[in-house]
KOLBAGU-790270 format. One record per residue (C-alpha): x negated, y negated, z negated. Coordinates in pm, 1 decimal. Layout:
N
{atom {X; Y; Z}},
...
***
This chain:
312
{atom {1998.8; 91.6; -1767.4}},
{atom {2101.4; -171.8; -2022.4}},
{atom {2469.1; -96.0; -1969.9}},
{atom {2419.3; 273.7; -2046.8}},
{atom {2259.2; 179.7; -2377.8}},
{atom {2581.7; 32.3; -2513.2}},
{atom {2720.1; 232.0; -2808.2}},
{atom {3020.9; 458.5; -2748.8}},
{atom {2966.5; 444.0; -2372.5}},
{atom {2880.3; 751.8; -2172.6}},
{atom {2829.8; 762.5; -1798.1}},
{atom {2867.8; 1061.1; -1569.7}},
{atom {2698.6; 1027.6; -1232.3}},
{atom {2874.2; 1230.5; -964.1}},
{atom {2677.1; 1340.9; -660.6}},
{atom {2413.5; 1576.5; -523.0}},
{atom {2229.4; 1688.8; -839.8}},
{atom {1887.1; 1689.5; -674.1}},
{atom {1929.3; 1333.6; -547.9}},
{atom {2075.5; 1204.9; -875.0}},
{atom {1810.3; 1367.7; -1094.8}},
{atom {1534.0; 1239.4; -866.9}},
{atom {1664.4; 885.4; -908.4}},
{atom {1703.8; 921.8; -1285.4}},
{atom {1342.1; 1042.1; -1304.6}},
{atom {1235.2; 696.5; -1185.2}},
{atom {1379.7; 535.6; -1499.3}},
{atom {1344.5; 571.0; -1874.1}},
{atom {1677.8; 731.5; -1970.6}},
{atom {1568.7; 888.2; -2298.7}},
{atom {1845.8; 868.7; -2556.4}},
{atom {2103.9; 742.3; -2307.4}},
{atom {2440.9; 915.0; -2267.7}},
{atom {2408.6; 986.2; -1896.4}},
{atom {2535.0; 1310.6; -1750.8}},
{atom {2546.0; 1451.7; -1399.2}},
{atom {2846.8; 1619.3; -1235.4}},
{atom {2757.5; 1807.0; -915.4}},
{atom {2948.1; 1739.6; -595.7}},
{atom {2908.2; 1826.4; -228.8}},
{atom {2891.3; 1549.0; 25.1}},
{atom {3067.2; 1213.8; 41.1}},
{atom {3339.5; 1046.7; 243.9}},
{atom {3216.2; 770.4; 473.7}},
{atom {3380.9; 455.7; 607.3}},
{atom {3434.2; 599.2; 954.8}},
{atom {3633.7; 901.8; 833.9}},
{atom {4012.4; 914.9; 797.2}},
{atom {4062.0; 947.9; 419.4}},
{atom {4324.8; 1222.8; 413.0}},
{atom {4153.2; 1435.1; 680.3}},
{atom {3819.1; 1393.0; 506.6}},
{atom {3966.2; 1504.7; 174.1}},
{atom {4079.7; 1829.4; 334.1}},
{atom {3739.0; 1889.4; 489.8}},
{atom {3543.1; 1789.5; 179.7}},
{atom {3731.7; 1912.7; -127.1}},
{atom {3416.5; 1886.3; -340.0}},
{atom {3309.2; 1540.2; -226.3}},
{atom {3189.1; 1295.6; -490.0}},
{atom {3507.5; 1086.9; -510.8}},
{atom {3723.0; 1400.2; -547.8}},
{atom {3507.6; 1538.5; -829.8}},
{atom {3498.0; 1200.7; -1005.2}},
{atom {3874.8; 1162.1; -985.8}},
{atom {3926.9; 1511.9; -1124.4}},
{atom {3722.6; 1415.2; -1431.7}},
{atom {3985.1; 1150.3; -1510.6}},
{atom {4274.9; 1377.3; -1425.6}},
{atom {4153.2; 1644.0; -1669.4}},
{atom {4066.3; 1397.9; -1946.4}},
{atom {3689.1; 1433.5; -1914.4}},
{atom {3647.0; 1065.0; -1825.8}},
{atom {3845.5; 749.5; -1893.5}},
{atom {3787.3; 583.6; -1558.5}},
{atom {3628.7; 618.5; -1217.0}},
{atom {3408.1; 355.0; -1058.9}},
{atom {3358.3; 400.2; -686.3}},
{atom {3149.6; 188.2; -451.2}},
{atom {3258.2; 398.7; -154.6}},
{atom {3539.2; 348.5; 98.6}},
{atom {3852.8; 201.1; -57.9}},
{atom {4080.5; 421.3; 152.7}},
{atom {3915.3; 739.4; 29.4}},
{atom {3923.3; 622.8; -332.6}},
{atom {4290.8; 534.6; -305.4}},
{atom {4397.1; 851.4; -123.9}},
{atom {4206.8; 1071.4; -367.9}},
{atom {4352.5; 892.2; -667.9}},
{atom {4709.8; 911.1; -538.1}},
{atom {4678.1; 1282.9; -465.1}},
{atom {4474.1; 1369.3; -774.1}},
{atom {4599.2; 1134.6; -1046.5}},
{atom {4936.6; 1024.2; -911.0}},
{atom {5136.1; 702.7; -902.6}},
{atom {5328.8; 538.0; -1181.2}},
{atom {5702.3; 603.9; -1177.7}},
{atom {5901.1; 396.3; -931.5}},
{atom {5605.1; 298.2; -716.4}},
{atom {5573.6; 388.0; -350.7}},
{atom {5213.9; 283.7; -293.7}},
{atom {4927.0; 142.9; -500.0}},
{atom {4750.1; -179.2; -411.4}},
{atom {4438.5; -377.6; -490.7}},
{atom {4458.5; -699.9; -684.5}},
{atom {4257.2; -935.1; -896.9}},
{atom {4064.5; -1256.2; -891.5}},
{atom {3839.8; -1312.2; -592.8}},
{atom {3741.2; -1677.9; -619.3}},
{atom {3534.9; -1833.2; -895.3}},
{atom {3679.7; -2178.0; -830.3}},
{atom {4022.1; -2039.0; -925.6}},
{atom {3935.3; -1795.2; -1205.2}},
{atom {4292.5; -1758.6; -1335.2}},
{atom {4462.8; -1675.3; -1004.9}},
{atom {4542.8; -1313.0; -928.2}},
{atom {4587.5; -1220.5; -560.9}},
{atom {4769.5; -908.3; -447.2}},
{atom {4726.1; -723.8; -211.7}},
{atom {4355.3; -760.4; -138.6}},
{atom {4348.5; -510.6; 145.2}},
{atom {4505.9; -171.2; 83.1}},
{atom {4845.2; -211.4; 258.2}},
{atom {4853.7; -399.4; 587.0}},
{atom {5229.4; -359.5; 644.9}},
{atom {5466.3; -421.3; 352.9}},
{atom {5840.6; -441.0; 306.6}},
{atom {5974.0; -703.5; 63.1}},
{atom {6044.4; -437.9; -198.8}},
{atom {5682.8; -321.7; -185.7}},
{atom {5552.4; -675.4; -223.0}},
{atom {5782.9; -718.4; -521.6}},
{atom {5632.6; -416.6; -695.1}},
{atom {5283.9; -551.0; -623.6}},
{atom {5387.5; -884.9; -773.6}},
{atom {5509.8; -713.5; -1090.1}},
{atom {5172.4; -543.5; -1134.4}},
{atom {4998.2; -873.6; -1064.3}},
{atom {5201.9; -1021.4; -1349.0}},
{atom {5093.7; -737.0; -1579.1}},
{atom {4729.8; -793.9; -1483.2}},
{atom {4760.6; -1169.1; -1538.7}},
{atom {4925.5; -1121.8; -1879.1}},
{atom {4699.1; -851.0; -2011.8}},
{atom {4363.2; -953.0; -1864.7}},
{atom {4394.0; -1332.6; -1832.9}},
{atom {4625.0; -1391.3; -2133.0}},
{atom {4883.4; -1587.9; -1933.4}},
{atom {5216.4; -1543.9; -2114.7}},
{atom {5461.0; -1600.4; -1828.0}},
{atom {5267.3; -1593.1; -1499.9}},
{atom {5407.1; -1798.9; -1214.3}},
{atom {5451.7; -1585.8; -902.7}},
{atom {5434.9; -1722.6; -548.7}},
{atom {5436.3; -1590.9; -192.1}},
{atom {5154.6; -1696.6; 36.6}},
{atom {5298.3; -1866.1; 343.4}},
{atom {5243.1; -2143.7; 598.3}},
{atom {5469.5; -2387.0; 414.6}},
{atom {5637.2; -2423.4; 77.6}},
{atom {5991.3; -2429.0; 218.0}},
{atom {6189.5; -2105.1; 188.8}},
{atom {6251.7; -2099.9; 565.6}},
{atom {5878.8; -2113.9; 647.0}},
{atom {5669.4; -1809.4; 728.1}},
{atom {5716.4; -1494.2; 928.4}},
{atom {6005.7; -1254.0; 887.3}},
{atom {5829.6; -1061.9; 611.6}},
{atom {5775.8; -1374.2; 400.5}},
{atom {6127.0; -1509.4; 457.7}},
{atom {6292.9; -1181.1; 359.7}},
{atom {6059.0; -1143.3; 62.8}},
{atom {6144.4; -1493.0; -58.1}},
{atom {6509.2; -1393.3; -104.2}},
{atom {6413.7; -1071.6; -284.4}},
{atom {6168.8; -1248.0; -516.2}},
{atom {6420.6; -1522.0; -587.2}},
{atom {6669.7; -1260.4; -712.2}},
{atom {6415.2; -1083.2; -933.1}},
{atom {6331.9; -1128.9; -1301.7}},
{atom {5988.2; -1264.8; -1211.5}},
{atom {5892.8; -1625.6; -1276.3}},
{atom {5905.5; -1698.2; -903.8}},
{atom {5802.0; -2051.4; -802.6}},
{atom {5845.6; -2014.4; -426.3}},
{atom {5595.6; -2030.0; -143.6}},
{atom {5242.4; -2163.8; -164.7}},
{atom {4988.9; -2240.9; 105.1}},
{atom {4617.2; -2171.4; 129.7}},
{atom {4515.9; -2497.1; -35.8}},
{atom {4728.7; -2411.8; -338.8}},
{atom {4468.5; -2168.8; -467.4}},
{atom {4298.2; -2478.5; -606.5}},
{atom {4579.7; -2692.3; -750.0}},
{atom {4738.7; -2476.6; -1021.3}},
{atom {5074.3; -2411.8; -853.5}},
{atom {5084.7; -2037.6; -928.3}},
{atom {4911.0; -1768.2; -1132.7}},
{atom {4993.0; -1465.2; -913.7}},
{atom {4989.3; -1510.4; -536.1}},
{atom {5133.3; -1230.4; -323.3}},
{atom {5066.0; -1133.7; 37.8}},
{atom {5018.9; -813.4; 232.9}},
{atom {4678.0; -648.8; 251.6}},
{atom {4617.7; -768.4; 607.6}},
{atom {4619.6; -1132.0; 497.6}},
{atom {4457.6; -1062.6; 161.0}},
{atom {4159.1; -884.6; 309.6}},
{atom {4104.7; -1157.5; 568.4}},
{atom {4108.0; -1413.6; 286.5}},
{atom {3853.2; -1232.5; 73.7}},
{atom {3620.5; -1156.7; 367.0}},
{atom {3643.0; -1515.6; 493.0}},
{atom {3556.0; -1646.9; 147.5}},
{atom {3257.6; -1413.9; 117.3}},
{atom {3132.3; -1504.9; 463.1}},
{atom {3180.5; -1875.8; 399.7}},
{atom {2977.0; -1860.6; 80.6}},
{atom {2698.9; -1663.8; 248.2}},
{atom {2686.6; -1907.6; 541.8}},
{atom {2700.9; -2218.0; 322.5}},
{atom {2406.8; -2107.9; 110.1}},
{atom {2134.6; -2155.1; 377.8}},
{atom {2313.1; -2470.5; 494.3}},
{atom {2273.7; -2624.8; 148.8}},
{atom {1916.1; -2505.0; 121.0}},
{atom {1826.2; -2671.8; 451.4}},
{atom {1999.2; -3001.2; 376.8}},
{atom {1910.0; -3039.1; 9.8}},
{atom {1552.8; -2913.3; 17.1}},
{atom {1413.0; -3268.3; 11.5}},
{atom {1658.2; -3391.4; -252.4}},
{atom {1638.1; -3127.8; -525.7}},
{atom {1354.1; -2938.8; -694.5}},
{atom {1333.4; -2574.9; -575.5}},
{atom {1455.0; -2429.1; -905.8}},
{atom {1763.7; -2654.1; -913.9}},
{atom {1837.2; -2577.8; -550.5}},
{atom {1812.4; -2204.8; -618.4}},
{atom {2053.5; -2232.2; -913.1}},
{atom {2300.8; -2431.1; -706.3}},
{atom {2283.4; -2186.4; -414.5}},
{atom {2320.5; -1887.8; -648.1}},
{atom {2620.8; -2045.0; -821.7}},
{atom {2787.2; -2115.0; -488.3}},
{atom {2733.0; -1760.5; -369.2}},
{atom {2861.0; -1613.0; -695.6}},
{atom {3181.4; -1816.2; -695.0}},
{atom {3268.5; -1708.7; -339.4}},
{atom {3163.6; -1345.3; -379.5}},
{atom {3329.0; -1234.2; -703.3}},
{atom {3441.7; -908.1; -546.3}},
{atom {3078.4; -812.0; -496.7}},
{atom {2997.6; -871.5; -861.9}},
{atom {3311.0; -753.6; -1048.1}},
{atom {3499.8; -480.8; -864.9}},
{atom {3866.4; -433.8; -936.2}},
{atom {4117.0; -171.4; -1050.6}},
{atom {4361.4; -5.0; -816.3}},
{atom {4707.1; -118.1; -926.3}},
{atom {4977.0; 143.9; -982.0}},
{atom {4786.9; 463.5; -1055.2}},
{atom {4852.3; 679.1; -1359.9}},
{atom {4485.9; 642.6; -1450.5}},
{atom {4201.3; 396.2; -1404.8}},
{atom {4014.6; 384.7; -1073.8}},
{atom {3784.3; 88.9; -1012.0}},
{atom {3669.5; 0.8; -661.3}},
{atom {3353.7; -201.1; -611.6}},
{atom {3223.1; -374.8; -302.4}},
{atom {3037.5; -142.0; -67.7}},
{atom {2755.0; -391.1; -19.3}},
{atom {2709.1; -463.1; -390.1}},
{atom {2371.8; -424.2; -554.0}},
{atom {2293.8; -300.8; -906.6}},
{atom {2454.3; -606.9; -1064.7}},
{atom {2774.2; -540.2; -870.5}},
{atom {2785.9; -178.9; -986.7}},
{atom {2734.2; -288.4; -1346.9}},
{atom {3001.9; -555.4; -1301.5}},
{atom {3251.4; -298.7; -1174.5}},
{atom {3177.7; -76.7; -1474.0}},
{atom {3226.1; -373.9; -1707.2}},
{atom {3562.4; -448.5; -1542.8}},
{atom {3659.7; -85.2; -1587.4}},
{atom {3565.4; -84.0; -1955.4}},
{atom {3770.8; -396.9; -2016.3}},
{atom {4066.9; -253.4; -1823.5}},
{atom {4054.0; 55.8; -2041.8}},
{atom {4028.0; -140.0; -2366.4}},
{atom {4333.9; -353.3; -2286.8}},
{atom {4527.2; -45.8; -2161.4}},
{atom {4594.0; -195.7; -1819.9}},
{atom {4766.8; 117.7; -1692.2}},
{atom {5028.4; 92.6; -1967.7}},
{atom {5080.7; -274.0; -1882.5}},
{atom {5151.0; -176.0; -1520.7}},
{atom {5387.9; 96.6; -1640.7}},
{atom {5587.5; -142.9; -1856.8}},
{atom {5618.7; -406.6; -1585.2}},
{atom {5735.0; -155.8; -1324.4}},
{atom {5987.3; -20.5; -1573.7}},
{atom {6123.0; -372.0; -1624.1}},
{atom {6145.3; -416.5; -1247.8}},
{atom {6350.4; -99.4; -1215.6}},
{atom {6570.4; -190.8; -1509.1}},
{atom {6662.1; -534.9; -1378.4}},
{atom {6769.9; -436.2; -1031.4}},
{atom {6708.9; -229.8; -717.4}},
{atom {6388.9; -271.1; -522.7}},
{atom {6554.8; -246.6; -182.6}},
{atom {6733.3; -530.6; -12.3}},
***
């Protein structure tokens, strides 16, 4: 409850009132600005987002999104299905002008804290023009959140040459090269660690595989280190090393990230996150609100429209 004790911060918990109040009764919340907004049911991972929204118009994510739409909240933090959060936000809050679809972006690797990757998993099939709009929002995120003045933009591919990659990457290379962005060409997987780019762009199919692989690798490497270093390091040092390794490969579980391109702030956390992950997502949302990230996205998309057509 430490987060709720921060001044000028109020939290509205959206859900079944009986369940929420029962949980709050287990904690000392006296003097904390915590409210409860009643909802009916929730959307699960195995439901189609749009169909579920029609069947459950009072589900928790719908009610939470409406609070932002009507000005009763500054941001939504959801630890539920990304598809449902995105569909609800698009239908309830709307997209920024000139954007066809939103995406998910941000930093996902502690070893490369200044690299922004888009898309992290929301759009598995993307035309070059869509990737270009995602790149522009990645630039806005990098400028506003990471204080990088002129972010270098790159396409993730299997080689740095313009002719490398699948059809999507090759066509996107030409579109990016003609844009106003500070495009530095293609990068490969190892380039996340050698400072070749600040914003790396791929479709959500590749992005989600990357983030899930990294999380799984960190989780698998932790017991490996514990087994092999147990006789070499004191237990407390080994625990700190294992924790640091897990944290640097599982940033999505501890930070959450904003949906890029909405006309309002919606933060999506990792479904398997614990209390620290929920608090981390809220912290990311507070920071995104303070730096006016939505306006940064708006300005960058406006510049993209002003400098040339999105289609090629």
